[in-house]
C-alpha positions in Angstrom: 188.6 339.2 285.2 186.6 336.5 286.5 183.8 339.0 287.0 184.0 339.9 283.0 183.8 336.2 282.2 180.7 335.6 284.4 178.9 338.7 282.9 179.9 337.3 279.4 178.4 333.9 280.2 175.3 335.4 281.9 174.7 337.5 278.8 175.1 334.5 276.5 172.7 332.5 278.6 170.1 335.4 279.0 170.1 336.0 275.2 169.7 332.1 274.5 166.6 330.3 273.4 166.9 327.9 276.6 166.5 331.0 278.7 163.6 332.0 276.8 162.3 328.5 277.4 162.9 328.3 280.9 161.0 331.7 281.3 157.9 330.2 279.2 157.6 326.6 279.6 154.3 326.6 278.1 156.1 327.0 274.7 157.7 323.6 275.4 154.4 322.3 275.9 153.1 323.7 272.5 156.3 322.1 270.6 155.2 318.7 272.2 151.7 319.1 270.9 153.1 320.2 267.3 155.3 317.1 267.1 151.9 315.2 268.2 150.0 316.6 265.3 153.0 315.9 263.1 152.8 312.4 264.0 149.0 312.5 263.1 149.6 314.0 259.7 152.8 311.7 258.9 151.8 308.5 260.3 148.0 308.5 260.8 147.5 310.5 257.5 144.7 312.7 259.3 144.4 315.5 257.0 148.1 315.8 256.2 148.0 318.5 253.5 147.0 321.2 256.0 147.5 319.2 259.3 151.3 319.1 258.6 152.0 322.6 257.7 149.6 323.9 260.5 151.7 321.8 263.0 154.9 323.0 261.7 153.7 326.6 262.0 152.8 326.0 265.7 156.2 324.9 266.2 158.0 327.7 264.5 155.8 330.1 266.5 156.6 328.5 269.6 160.3 328.3 269.2 162.0 330.5 272.0 163.4 333.7 271.5 164.4 336.6 274.0 164.4 339.5 271.5 160.9 340.4 269.9 162.7 341.2 266.4 164.0 337.4 266.3 160.4 336.1 266.5 158.8 334.7 263.4 155.3 335.4 264.5 154.3 338.2 266.9 150.8 337.6 268.6 150.6 341.0 269.8 150.2 342.5 266.1 146.5 340.7 265.8 145.2 341.8 269.0 145.0 345.4 268.2 143.0 347.6 266.0 144.0 347.2 262.3 144.6 350.6 260.6 147.1 351.7 257.8 149.9 352.5 260.4 149.5 348.9 261.9 149.6 347.3 258.2 153.1 349.3 257.5 154.3 348.1 260.9 153.4 344.6 260.2 155.3 344.7 257.0 158.4 346.6 258.5 158.5 344.8 261.9 156.6 341.6 261.4 158.4 338.3 261.1 157.9 336.0 258.1 154.8 334.2 259.2 153.4 337.7 260.3 153.5 338.8 256.5 152.1 335.5 255.4 149.3 335.7 257.9 148.1 338.7 256.2 146.7 336.6 253.5 144.4 335.1 256.4 143.7 338.5 257.7 142.6 339.9 254.3 140.6 336.9 253.5 142.8 335.9 250.6 143.7 332.4 251.3 140.2 331.1 252.0 138.8 332.6 249.0 141.5 331.2 246.5 141.3 327.6 248.2 137.5 327.9 247.3 138.5 328.9 243.9 140.4 325.4 243.5 137.6 323.3 245.1 135.3 324.9 242.4 137.6 323.6 239.8 137.4 320.3 241.5 133.9 319.9 242.3 131.3 318.4 240.1 127.8 319.7 240.8 126.0 317.3 238.4 124.3 315.1 241.1 123.0 318.4 242.9 121.7 319.6 239.5 120.1 316.2 238.9 118.5 316.2 242.2 117.8 319.9 243.4 116.3 318.4 246.6 119.7 318.0 247.9 120.1 321.4 248.5 117.5 321.1 251.5 119.8 318.3 252.8 122.8 320.5 252.4 121.0 323.2 254.2 119.6 321.2 256.8 123.1 320.0 257.9 124.0 323.4 258.6 121.6 323.5 261.7 124.4 322.3 263.8 126.2 326.0 263.1 123.1 327.9 264.6 122.3 325.5 267.6 126.0 325.9 268.6 125.8 329.6 268.3 123.0 329.6 270.8 124.9 327.2 273.0 128.0 329.1 273.0 125.9 332.5 273.7 124.5 330.8 276.8 128.0 329.8 278.0 128.6 333.6 278.1 130.9 334.0 275.2 130.7 337.1 272.7 128.9 337.1 269.3 132.4 337.0 267.7 133.5 333.9 269.5 130.1 332.3 269.4 130.1 332.8 265.3 133.6 331.7 265.0 133.0 328.4 267.2 129.7 327.6 265.7 130.9 327.7 261.9 133.2 324.6 262.7 129.7 322.7 262.4 130.1 323.3 258.7 133.0 320.9 258.6 134.7 323.2 256.2 138.3 324.5 257.1 138.5 327.5 254.7 135.1 328.8 255.6 136.0 328.5 259.3 139.2 330.2 258.8 137.4 333.1 256.8 134.8 333.6 259.3 137.2 333.5 262.5 139.8 335.7 260.8 137.0 338.3 260.3 135.5 338.2 263.8 138.3 337.5 266.1 141.5 339.3 265.0 141.4 342.5 267.0 138.4 341.3 268.7 140.3 341.3 272.2 139.4 337.7 272.6 141.0 334.8 274.2 140.5 332.7 271.1 142.0 333.3 267.8 142.0 331.8 264.2 144.6 329.3 264.7 142.6 327.4 267.6 139.4 327.5 265.4 141.1 326.0 262.5 142.9 323.6 264.5 139.3 322.5 266.1 138.0 322.6 262.5 140.6 320.2 260.7 140.6 317.8 263.6 136.9 317.1 263.3 137.1 317.1 259.4 139.7 314.2 259.8 137.3 312.4 262.3 134.5 312.3 259.9 134.9 308.5 259.7 134.9 308.1 263.5 132.1 310.5 264.2 129.4 310.3 261.9 128.9 306.2 261.4 127.6 305.8 264.9 125.1 308.7 264.5 124.1 307.5 261.3 123.1 303.9 262.8 121.4 305.4 265.5 119.0 307.5 263.8 118.4 305.3 261.1 116.8 301.9 260.8 118.4 298.6 259.0 115.6 298.8 256.5 116.2 302.7 255.6 119.6 301.9 255.3 119.1 299.4 252.7 116.8 301.4 250.6 118.2 301.7 247.1 117.8 304.9 245.1 117.3 305.1 241.1 120.3 306.2 239.2 120.3 310.0 238.6 120.1 311.7 235.0 123.1 313.1 233.5 122.7 316.9 233.5 123.6 318.6 230.0 126.6 320.9 229.5 124.4 324.0 229.3 122.9 323.2 232.7 126.4 322.7 234.2 127.5 326.2 232.7 124.3 328.2 233.9 124.6 326.7 237.4 127.5 328.7 238.9 126.1 331.8 237.3 122.6 331.6 238.7 123.9 330.4 242.3 126.3 333.4 242.4 123.8 335.7 241.5 121.0 334.4 243.9 123.6 334.2 247.0 124.8 337.8 246.2 121.3 339.0 246.1 120.1 337.3 249.4 123.4 337.0 251.4 126.1 339.5 250.1 128.5 338.5 252.8 128.8 335.3 251.4 129.4 336.6 247.9 133.3 336.3 248.1 133.4 332.4 248.9 130.5 331.4 247.1 131.5 333.6 243.9 135.1 332.3 243.8 133.8 328.6 244.3 131.5 329.2 241.4 134.1 330.9 239.3 136.2 327.9 239.7 133.5 325.7 238.7 132.8 327.7 235.6 136.4 327.5 234.5 135.9 323.7 234.8 132.7 323.4 233.1 133.4 325.7 230.3 135.7 323.3 228.7 137.9 326.5 227.3 140.3 327.0 230.2 142.2 324.0 230.7 145.2 325.7 231.5 143.5 328.0 234.2 141.8 325.0 235.6 145.1 322.6 235.8 146.6 325.9 237.5 144.0 326.5 240.1 143.6 322.6 240.8 147.4 322.0 241.4 150.0 324.8 241.5 147.8 327.7 243.0 145.9 325.3 245.5 149.2 323.9 246.8 151.0 327.2 247.4 148.0 328.6 249.1 147.5 325.6 251.2 151.2 325.8 252.5 150.8 329.5 253.2 147.4 329.1 254.6 148.6 326.0 257.0 151.9 327.4 258.3 150.4 331.0 258.9 147.4 329.7 260.7 149.3 327.3 262.8 151.7 330.1 263.9 148.7 331.6 265.6 148.5 328.6 268.1 151.0 330.1 270.7 150.9 328.6 274.2 148.8 331.7 275.6 146.1 331.1 273.1 145.8 327.2 273.5 146.9 326.4 277.2 143.6 327.6 278.6 140.1 326.5 279.5 138.6 328.2 276.4 140.5 326.1 274.0 138.9 323.1 275.6 135.5 324.8 275.1 136.2 325.4 271.4 137.0 321.5 271.1 133.7 320.7 272.9 131.4 322.9 271.2 133.2 322.0 267.7 132.3 318.3 268.1 128.8 319.1 269.1 128.6 321.7 266.1 129.4 318.9 263.9 127.7 316.2 265.2 124.2 318.3 265.5 125.0 319.1 261.5 125.1 315.5 260.9 122.0 314.8 262.8 119.9 317.8 261.2 120.7 316.3 257.8 119.8 312.8 258.9 116.4 313.7 260.2 115.4 316.0 257.2 116.5 312.9 255.2 114.1 310.8 257.1 111.1 313.2 256.6 111.9 313.5 253.0 112.1 309.5 252.8 108.7 309.4 254.4 107.0 312.2 252.2 108.6 310.1 249.2 107.1 306.8 250.2 110.1 305.2 251.1 112.3 306.2 248.0 115.1 308.1 249.7 118.0 306.5 251.8 118.3 308.7 254.8 122.1 307.7 255.0 122.5 310.7 252.3 121.5 313.1 254.6 124.7 312.9 256.6 126.6 314.0 253.6 124.9 317.4 253.9 128.0 318.6 256.0 130.6 320.1 253.8 133.6 317.5 254.5 134.0 316.8 250.5 134.0 314.1 249.4 134.7 312.2 252.7 131.3 312.7 254.1 129.7 311.3 250.8 132.0 308.3 250.7 131.0 307.4 254.4 127.2 307.4 253.5 128.1 305.0 250.8 130.3 302.8 253.2 127.6 302.6 255.9 125.0 301.7 253.2 127.2 299.0 251.8 127.4 297.4 255.1 123.8 297.1 255.1 123.4 295.8 251.5 126.8 295.4 249.8 125.0 296.0 246.2 123.7 299.5 247.3 125.6 302.4 245.6 124.6 305.8 247.2 127.9 307.5 246.5 126.4 309.8 243.7 123.2 310.3 245.5 125.3 311.5 248.5 127.4 313.5 246.7 124.4 316.1 245.8 123.9 316.9 249.5 127.8 317.0 250.0 128.4 319.6 247.3 125.3 321.5 248.6 126.9 321.7 252.0 130.0 323.6 250.7 127.6 326.1 249.3 125.2 326.1 252.4 128.4 326.6 254.9 129.4 329.5 252.8 125.9 331.0 252.9 125.8 330.1 256.8 129.1 331.9 257.0 127.8 335.0 255.2 124.5 335.0 257.6 126.9 334.9 260.6 129.0 337.8 259.5 126.0 339.8 258.8 124.1 339.1 261.8 127.1 339.9 264.0 128.5 342.8 262.3 125.1 344.4 262.2 
């Protein structure tokens, strides 16, 4: 009788979450990390709309489970070749977050996010000052410099591309690229670690950029006042998304999905005849996709993927990529200022990274610290929205180069 009772108690213990936690203590560490990111999102308000879903997804995927069928997310599904049989096995045997993660793997969520961003973006400052395209392109320099740095560290091409795209300061683009390159690539990195680094540095824009801006510009340059931009016509705003989509699709077909959805959203907005669709894309659709994207990407950050040296390399190279992107934009802006005879404030070059509209606000803030009467926000919005296009194009270039 006593032996039967012991067997029952042993069975209960070995099928409990506490037993699984004792067998895999790394899961406890990851749950503590998830709680830390929840604190950042709720109390410090660091990118809460995505950081909170990501952190809770991290918490869910690291909950202890003895039986595989009890798990909400199965990392092993995403470390193998994706075939038709694999797809059906995910649908049949996968947990809730496995099924939601298909939207990331199939590149659906990032494109829908770009649709929503397009309906909220005003390309007027960029149309009024087309030279801003150059600053948006220059700020992507951090992506390609970091790609080379990661290659020198011995990483694979897929890993180099996934880490480098963090320099674009665009979370959906980072997820889009890494999900294409890393899942099934037998890499120690995954989409979750890349997304975590990307959104961490997006939240730290107000911390990282100002010291670099002050280091690379003089007080005289920061005080430069720029003339008011002209107001583009409605016709220009309607033609712009169509032309940009056509040019990008012809030059970098791999970027057509992201740029096409971005410009489609913008066309809906500027047409003035699709208010209901614009409202849905800006609010309901954007919110739903953000929830699904965040919680499913967060689920990939399991202990095996994060508690390793490679994740520290991602964080280190990520901050290098973002910092270099900021510096490249500032340096080109200084050159353009010199060529214009001192009429362009170099601070707007830092807004060329794709953190909209935070980077533009930082340009305004640093400029106002030098001269409170200096208003740079609209001038900085030109490079800022150009950076959104630039990061998508850079993603297309990386995918084309690595794939072929």
